[in-house]
C-alpha positions as CSV (number, residue, x, y, z in Angstrom):
1,X,70.9,102.7,149.1
2,X,71.5,102.5,152.6
3,X,75.3,101.1,154.0
4,X,75.2,97.4,153.7
5,X,71.3,97.2,152.4
6,X,69.9,93.6,152.4
7,X,69.4,92.5,148.3
8,X,66.4,93.2,146.7
9,X,67.5,90.8,143.5
10,X,69.7,87.8,144.1
11,X,70.6,85.1,141.4
12,X,71.9,82.1,142.5
13,X,73.7,79.6,139.7
14,X,71.2,80.7,137.2
15,X,71.8,78.5,134.4
16,X,70.3,78.6,130.8
17,X,71.0,76.2,127.9
18,X,70.5,75.8,124.4
19,X,71.2,72.4,123.2
20,X,74.8,72.2,123.0
21,X,75.2,75.7,123.7
22,X,75.1,77.3,127.1
23,X,74.2,80.5,127.1
24,X,74.3,81.4,131.0
25,X,76.5,79.4,133.6
26,X,75.7,79.5,137.0
27,X,75.0,83.6,137.1
28,X,75.3,84.2,140.9
29,X,75.2,88.2,142.3
30,X,72.8,90.8,144.1
31,X,71.3,94.3,143.3
32,X,70.5,96.0,146.7
33,X,67.6,98.9,146.8
34,X,68.5,102.1,145.1
35,X,71.9,100.5,143.8
36,X,72.5,100.7,139.9
37,X,74.2,98.0,138.5
38,X,75.9,97.8,135.2
39,X,76.0,94.5,133.3
40,X,78.5,95.3,130.8
41,X,79.9,92.4,128.0
42,X,80.6,91.6,124.5
43,X,78.0,90.3,122.4
44,X,76.9,86.6,122.9
45,X,78.2,87.3,126.1
46,X,74.6,86.2,127.6
47,X,73.7,89.5,129.0
48,X,69.9,89.2,127.0
49,X,69.3,85.8,127.9
50,X,70.1,86.5,131.7
51,X,67.5,89.5,131.7
52,X,65.1,87.5,129.7
53,X,65.2,85.0,133.0
54,X,64.6,87.8,135.5
55,X,62.4,89.5,133.4
56,X,60.1,86.1,133.1
57,X,60.6,85.7,129.0
58,X,62.1,82.4,129.2
59,X,62.8,80.1,132.3
60,X,66.5,79.0,133.5
61,X,67.2,75.2,133.7
62,X,68.6,75.1,137.4
63,X,69.5,78.1,139.5
64,X,67.2,80.2,141.9
65,X,65.8,84.0,141.5
66,X,65.1,86.0,144.9
67,X,63.5,89.1,145.9
68,X,63.8,89.9,149.3
69,X,65.4,86.5,150.0
70,X,62.9,84.8,149.1
71,X,62.4,82.3,145.9
72,X,59.9,83.2,143.3
73,X,59.1,81.7,140.1
74,X,58.5,83.4,136.9
75,X,56.7,81.8,134.1
76,X,56.1,85.1,132.1
77,X,56.6,88.6,132.1
78,X,53.6,89.2,134.2
79,X,54.9,87.1,136.8
80,X,57.9,89.3,136.7
81,X,55.4,92.1,137.0
82,X,53.5,90.8,140.0
83,X,57.2,90.1,141.7
84,X,58.0,94.4,141.1
85,X,60.4,93.5,138.2
86,X,59.9,95.9,135.2
87,X,62.0,96.0,132.3
88,X,62.5,98.2,129.1
89,X,63.7,97.1,126.2
90,X,66.0,98.6,123.6
91,X,63.5,97.9,120.8
92,X,60.3,99.7,121.9
93,X,57.4,98.4,121.2
94,X,54.9,101.1,121.0
95,X,51.8,102.2,118.8
96,X,53.1,104.4,116.8
97,X,49.7,105.3,115.3
98,X,48.2,105.2,119.0
99,X,48.1,108.1,121.1
100,X,51.4,108.4,124.3
101,X,48.0,108.0,126.7
102,X,46.5,104.7,124.8
103,X,50.2,103.4,124.4
104,X,50.6,103.9,128.4
105,X,47.2,102.0,128.5
106,X,47.6,99.1,126.2
107,X,48.2,95.8,128.9
108,X,46.9,97.7,132.0
109,X,43.4,96.8,133.0
110,X,43.7,99.8,135.5
111,X,43.1,102.1,132.6
112,X,39.3,100.1,131.7
113,X,38.5,97.1,129.5
114,X,36.4,98.0,127.2
115,X,36.3,102.9,127.0
116,X,39.4,103.5,128.0
117,X,40.2,105.9,131.6
118,X,42.6,108.4,129.7
119,X,41.8,110.9,132.2
120,X,42.3,109.1,134.9
121,X,45.4,107.5,133.5
122,X,46.7,111.1,133.0
123,X,46.1,112.3,136.2
124,X,47.6,109.5,138.0
125,X,50.7,109.2,135.9
126,X,51.5,113.2,135.5
127,X,52.9,112.8,139.0
128,X,55.5,110.5,138.4
129,X,56.7,112.0,134.9
130,X,57.2,115.2,136.9
131,X,59.1,114.1,139.6
132,X,61.2,112.5,137.3
133,X,61.1,115.0,135.1
134,X,59.9,113.7,131.9
135,X,58.0,115.7,129.9
136,X,55.1,113.8,128.2
137,X,52.9,114.3,125.8
138,X,50.0,112.1,126.5
139,X,47.8,113.6,123.7
140,X,50.4,113.2,121.3
141,X,50.6,110.3,118.5
142,X,54.0,108.1,119.1
143,X,55.2,108.4,115.8
144,X,55.4,111.9,116.1
145,X,58.2,111.7,119.1
146,X,61.4,112.0,118.6
147,X,63.6,108.6,120.0
148,X,63.8,109.9,123.3
149,X,60.8,110.8,123.7
150,X,59.5,107.5,122.9
151,X,62.2,106.0,125.7
152,X,60.2,108.0,128.2
153,X,57.3,107.2,127.6
154,X,58.7,103.3,127.6
155,X,60.0,104.5,130.7
156,X,56.6,105.7,132.4
157,X,55.1,103.0,131.6
158,X,56.7,100.1,133.1
159,X,57.1,102.6,135.9
160,X,53.2,103.0,136.1
161,X,53.0,99.5,137.8
162,X,55.5,100.6,140.7
163,X,58.1,98.3,139.8
164,X,61.3,97.9,142.6
165,X,63.5,96.7,140.1
166,X,64.1,98.4,136.6
167,X,66.4,96.9,134.3
168,X,67.1,99.5,131.1
169,X,68.0,97.1,128.1
170,X,71.1,99.5,126.3
171,X,69.1,102.7,127.4
172,X,71.4,105.1,125.6
173,X,71.7,102.9,122.1
174,X,69.1,105.2,120.6
175,X,69.6,108.7,122.3
176,X,71.2,111.5,121.2
177,X,74.3,112.4,123.4
178,X,72.8,115.3,124.5
179,X,69.5,113.2,125.4
180,X,71.9,111.1,127.7
181,X,72.2,113.5,131.1
182,X,68.1,113.5,131.1
183,X,68.2,109.9,131.4
184,X,71.1,109.6,133.7
185,X,69.4,112.1,136.1
186,X,66.1,109.8,136.2
187,X,67.5,106.6,136.8
188,X,69.5,108.6,139.5
189,X,66.5,109.9,140.6
190,X,64.7,106.5,140.7
191,X,67.8,104.6,143.1
192,X,67.0,107.9,145.2
193,X,63.6,107.0,145.7
194,X,65.0,103.3,146.3
195,X,64.3,101.8,143.1
196,X,67.0,99.1,142.0
197,X,68.4,99.5,138.7
198,X,70.3,97.3,136.3
199,X,71.7,98.6,133.5
200,X,72.8,96.6,130.3
201,X,75.4,98.7,127.9
202,X,78.2,97.9,125.9
203,X,78.9,101.7,126.3
204,X,81.8,102.2,128.6
205,X,80.8,106.0,129.3
206,X,77.3,104.7,130.9
207,X,78.3,102.3,133.3
208,X,81.4,105.0,134.7
209,X,79.1,107.8,135.0
210,X,75.7,106.1,136.0
211,X,76.6,102.9,138.1
212,X,77.9,101.9,141.5
213,X,78.5,98.1,140.5
214,X,79.8,97.0,137.3
215,X,79.3,92.9,136.5
216,X,81.3,91.7,133.7
217,X,79.8,88.9,132.1
218,X,82.0,86.7,128.8
219,X,80.9,83.6,127.0
220,X,77.9,82.8,129.3
221,X,79.8,83.4,132.8
222,X,80.0,86.3,135.3
223,X,84.1,86.9,134.8
224,X,84.4,90.0,137.4
225,X,81.9,92.2,140.3
226,X,83.5,94.9,140.9
227,X,82.9,98.8,142.5
228,X,83.0,101.3,139.4
229,X,84.4,104.0,141.7
230,X,88.4,104.5,140.9
231,X,88.0,102.8,137.9
232,X,88.9,104.7,134.6
233,X,87.9,103.3,130.8
234,X,91.1,101.4,130.9
235,X,89.7,98.9,133.1
236,X,86.9,98.1,131.9
237,X,88.1,97.7,128.6
238,X,90.8,95.0,130.3
239,X,87.7,93.5,131.9
240,X,85.6,93.4,128.8
241,X,87.9,91.3,127.0
242,X,90.2,90.4,128.6
243,X,94.3,90.4,128.8
244,X,94.6,86.4,126.8
245,X,94.0,85.2,123.7
246,X,93.2,81.4,122.9
247,X,96.0,79.6,121.6
248,X,96.9,80.4,118.1
249,X,99.4,77.5,117.0
250,X,96.7,76.0,115.1
251,X,95.9,79.1,112.8
252,X,96.6,78.2,109.3
253,X,99.4,79.5,107.9
254,X,98.9,83.0,105.9
255,X,98.4,82.7,102.0
256,X,99.6,85.2,99.7
257,X,96.7,88.0,98.9
258,X,95.9,89.0,95.3
259,X,93.6,91.7,93.9
260,X,90.8,93.9,95.3
261,X,87.5,92.3,94.6
262,X,85.6,94.5,96.5
263,X,86.4,98.5,97.2
264,X,84.9,100.4,99.3
265,X,85.0,104.2,98.9
266,X,84.1,107.2,101.6
267,X,80.8,105.7,101.8
268,X,78.2,107.1,104.4
269,X,74.7,106.0,105.6
270,X,72.1,107.3,107.7
271,X,69.4,105.4,109.3
272,X,65.6,106.0,108.6
273,X,65.3,107.4,112.3
274,X,68.3,109.8,111.1
275,X,70.9,108.6,113.0
276,X,74.2,107.5,111.4
277,X,74.8,104.2,110.3
278,X,78.8,104.6,108.2
279,X,80.7,107.6,108.6
280,X,83.5,108.3,105.6
281,X,84.1,104.6,105.4
282,X,86.6,103.1,103.3
283,X,88.5,99.8,103.0
284,X,89.6,97.0,100.6
285,X,88.8,93.2,100.5
286,X,91.0,91.1,98.4
287,X,91.6,87.7,97.6
288,X,93.3,85.0,99.3
289,X,92.1,86.7,102.5
290,X,89.6,86.9,105.9
291,X,88.9,90.8,106.2
292,X,87.2,90.5,110.0
293,X,84.8,93.5,110.6
294,X,84.3,94.1,114.3
295,X,82.3,95.8,116.8
296,X,79.2,96.2,119.2
297,X,75.8,95.0,117.6
298,X,74.9,98.9,116.3
299,X,77.2,100.4,115.4
300,X,77.5,99.8,111.1
301,X,78.3,96.3,111.1
302,X,74.4,95.5,109.3
303,X,74.5,98.5,107.3
304,X,78.0,97.4,106.0
305,X,77.0,94.2,104.8
306,X,74.0,94.9,103.7
307,X,75.6,97.5,101.2
308,X,77.8,94.9,100.2
309,X,75.6,92.2,99.4
310,X,73.4,95.2,97.0
311,X,70.6,95.1,100.2
312,X,71.5,99.0,100.7
313,X,72.5,101.9,98.7
314,X,75.1,104.3,100.1
315,X,74.2,108.1,100.5
316,X,77.1,109.2,99.4
317,X,80.9,107.1,98.4
318,X,80.8,104.0,95.8
319,X,81.5,100.3,95.8
320,X,83.2,98.8,93.4
321,X,83.1,95.1,92.4
322,X,86.4,93.5,90.5
323,X,83.5,92.1,88.2
324,X,82.0,95.0,87.1
325,X,84.7,97.7,87.7
326,X,83.6,101.4,88.1
327,X,79.7,100.1,87.9
328,X,77.9,101.8,90.6
329,X,74.6,100.5,92.1
330,X,74.3,97.5,91.6
331,X,71.6,95.8,93.2
332,X,71.5,92.3,95.5
333,X,70.8,90.2,91.8
334,X,73.8,91.6,90.0
335,X,75.9,91.2,93.1
336,X,75.4,87.4,93.6
337,X,75.4,86.7,89.6
338,X,79.1,88.6,89.7
339,X,79.9,85.9,92.3
340,X,79.4,87.0,95.5
341,X,77.2,84.9,98.2
342,X,75.7,86.2,101.8
343,X,75.5,84.6,104.6
344,X,73.4,87.0,106.8
345,X,73.6,87.7,110.4
346,X,69.7,86.7,110.9
347,X,69.2,83.0,109.6
348,X,65.9,82.8,110.8
349,X,64.4,86.2,108.9
350,X,67.0,86.7,106.5
351,X,68.3,83.4,105.1
352,X,65.8,80.6,105.5
353,X,61.5,79.7,104.8
354,X,61.6,78.1,107.9
355,X,58.2,76.5,106.9
356,X,59.5,75.8,103.4
357,X,61.1,71.8,103.0
358,X,64.9,71.7,102.2
359,X,64.5,71.8,98.2
360,X,63.0,75.2,98.4
361,X,65.5,76.1,101.1
362,X,68.4,75.7,98.7
363,X,67.0,76.8,95.5
364,X,66.0,79.9,96.8
365,X,69.3,82.0,96.1
366,X,70.0,79.6,93.1
367,X,66.6,79.9,90.7
368,X,68.6,81.6,87.8
369,X,71.5,78.9,87.7
370,X,70.8,76.8,84.5
371,X,71.4,73.6,85.9
372,X,68.6,74.6,87.8
373,X,66.0,76.0,85.2
374,X,66.0,74.9,82.1
375,X,63.9,78.1,80.0
376,X,61.9,78.8,83.0
377,X,61.7,75.4,83.5
378,X,62.5,74.0,86.8
379,X,64.7,70.6,86.7
380,X,64.0,68.4,90.2
381,X,66.6,65.3,89.5
382,X,69.5,67.9,89.4
383,X,68.6,70.1,92.5
384,X,67.6,66.9,94.7
385,X,71.1,65.4,93.4
386,X,73.1,68.8,94.4
387,X,71.4,69.0,97.5
388,X,71.8,65.5,98.7
389,X,75.2,65.9,98.1
390,X,75.6,69.2,100.3
391,X,73.9,67.6,102.7
392,X,76.3,64.5,103.4
393,X,79.2,67.2,102.5
394,X,77.8,69.5,105.4
395,X,77.1,66.8,107.4
396,X,73.0,68.4,107.6
397,X,71.5,66.2,110.1
398,X,68.0,65.9,108.8
399,X,65.2,63.7,108.8
400,X,65.1,63.8,104.8
401,X,65.2,65.8,102.3
402,X,61.9,66.8,102.3
403,X,61.8,67.8,106.0
404,X,61.0,71.6,107.0
405,X,63.9,73.5,108.1
406,X,61.8,74.2,111.5
407,X,62.5,70.6,112.2
408,X,66.5,70.9,112.0
409,X,68.7,72.8,115.0
410,X,70.1,76.1,114.7
411,X,73.2,74.6,113.6
412,X,71.7,72.5,110.9
413,X,70.1,75.2,109.8
414,X,73.5,77.2,110.0
415,X,75.1,74.3,107.6
416,X,72.1,74.2,105.4
417,X,72.6,78.1,104.5
418,X,76.7,77.5,104.1
419,X,76.3,74.7,101.8
420,X,73.6,76.9,99.7
421,X,75.7,79.7,99.7
422,X,79.4,77.7,99.1
423,X,77.9,75.6,95.9
424,X,78.4,78.1,93.2
425,X,82.4,78.2,94.7
426,X,81.7,82.5,95.4
427,X,84.9,84.6,94.8
428,X,84.0,86.8,97.6
429,X,81.8,85.6,100.8
430,X,79.8,88.2,103.1
431,X,79.7,85.9,106.4
432,X,77.5,88.1,109.0
433,X,78.4,86.4,112.3
434,X,78.1,83.1,110.9
435,X,78.7,81.1,114.1
436,X,76.9,83.3,116.5
437,X,74.4,80.6,119.0
438,X,76.1,77.8,117.3
439,X,77.8,74.5,119.4
440,X,81.7,74.3,119.3
441,X,81.5,71.4,117.1
442,X,79.4,73.6,114.2
443,X,81.5,76.5,115.0
444,X,84.6,75.0,114.0
445,X,83.1,73.6,111.1
446,X,82.0,76.7,109.8
447,X,85.3,77.8,110.4
448,X,86.7,75.4,108.3
449,X,84.6,76.3,105.4
450,X,85.7,79.9,105.3
451,X,89.6,79.1,105.8
452,X,89.2,76.5,102.7
453,X,87.6,78.9,100.8
454,X,90.0,81.3,101.7
455,X,92.9,78.9,100.8
456,X,91.0,78.5,96.9
457,X,91.8,82.3,96.7
458,X,88.2,83.7,97.8
459,X,87.8,86.8,99.5
460,X,86.1,86.6,102.8
461,X,84.5,89.6,104.4
462,X,83.5,88.2,108.2
463,X,81.2,90.3,110.9
464,X,82.1,89.2,114.0
465,X,81.8,89.9,117.6
466,X,83.9,87.3,119.2
467,X,87.7,88.6,119.3
468,X,88.9,85.3,120.3
469,X,87.4,83.5,116.7
470,X,88.4,86.0,114.7
471,X,92.4,85.8,115.9
472,X,92.0,82.5,114.7
473,X,90.9,82.8,111.5
474,X,91.2,86.1,109.9
475,X,94.2,88.2,108.2
476,X,93.2,92.0,109.1
477,X,90.6,93.5,110.8
478,X,89.0,96.7,111.4
479,X,86.0,97.9,113.5
480,X,83.3,100.3,113.1
481,X,82.7,102.3,116.2
482,X,79.8,105.2,116.0
483,X,79.6,104.3,112.0
484,X,83.4,105.5,111.6
485,X,85.9,102.9,110.9
486,X,89.2,102.3,112.4
487,X,91.6,100.2,110.0
488,X,91.8,97.9,108.4
489,X,95.1,96.3,110.3
490,X,96.9,93.2,109.9
491,X,96.2,91.1,113.2
492,X,100.3,91.1,113.6
493,X,100.2,95.2,113.6
494,X,97.4,95.3,116.8
495,X,96.9,93.8,119.8
496,X,93.3,92.3,121.8
497,X,93.6,95.5,123.8
498,X,94.0,98.0,121.3
499,X,91.0,96.6,119.4
500,X,88.4,96.4,122.6
501,X,89.4,100.2,122.8
502,X,88.4,100.8,119.3
503,X,85.1,98.9,119.8
504,X,84.3,101.3,122.7
505,X,85.2,104.3,121.3
506,X,82.3,106.7,121.3
């Protein structure tokens, strides 16, 4: 990048809201040709929404996107491609049964509308791959490639369209440590050729090693834009999590904690792709406490919550529940029958049937309750009575009990899930990001329900990335980073800064 080069990309006051939730609030910054800019922020900071606007996946409510000083309007990813913007997503969009060349040809009419011109494709793209030091096995099926090789295919697919701005979403999240230097060399070479690069990452070493400037986002806003030169990990941690906590005056008084409800001992687990999800994890959840599980997405929290719910089995170690001491390998039905409820991370995928009505969704996890099931026969009267009471108690705004779940707002969908899961007064509550994407009022409602359960003696394992919220409701906290566990410790024994360091310790 030349000194004082004019911006290639300019964002001016970009704002995007989903209902009452403001995901991006007047975002403004520039990226110059040949500059590598890092976007740093906790989960829910608004990074994905921002990049989706720049790449044409969603449109801003207000604000302006400029390329070369001229406003552009992006209604689709094709508009972004035509404007010279390319994005490599964290989750690859490749067809495993196709060859690399066939994947590169998908969606690009240059390589033919019927018979694919794969020889021409290889001839034109091989020099790009060679120049960037990316060995590409064009004739190999994608399913046979390593994750690092698949990423290079995704990058080449974007570079084939000659973008002037390249966005990389968590580019090292799926890479082994030894694969990272090759990625960074390629990014540096692209920048030297004049391509502007935006790297979205939660890994501090990525920002320190690769970027010239860093934009820090928190709760939908840009809180800092600064040069990376001279900064340390400590500096970035402070920017990432801030120096202050929310006012704690309304935090409830601690209650006496009782027996261990769930004991996790020496649990390790690998993902299907061979990466480590959990590495020798041990802790317990007690009655009368909220134990917060924190960490940046992708560090093992999802797998740990699934293990606790009986949806996965560990490779080694064990989970011991209070209702079945010494029994191993309990499935999800047995875990739920023992008095455990599960509020999943992704409610649309794992908690509700969007096209089904409220009654059917309420019944999903309660089919075995004798109140609703008489020797295999459904009892609709008590089901509808309980549903009506839950809808009223949890303030679920709905056109009626026969309404489909997809007619409800996200907040009311979450209230319905909470009402269903709490209906049996569970002893152990597994709550994965129960307030993510909700408005302020619904967040307060959900947290109050968790606190009420704690007050009656239930134990809560709360997976959350919102440290401010955790400090309001939790008794103890633990952090997963790279599958390794820090803690648990009482909140009085740690600090926001220390937890931030744990979250970025890779």
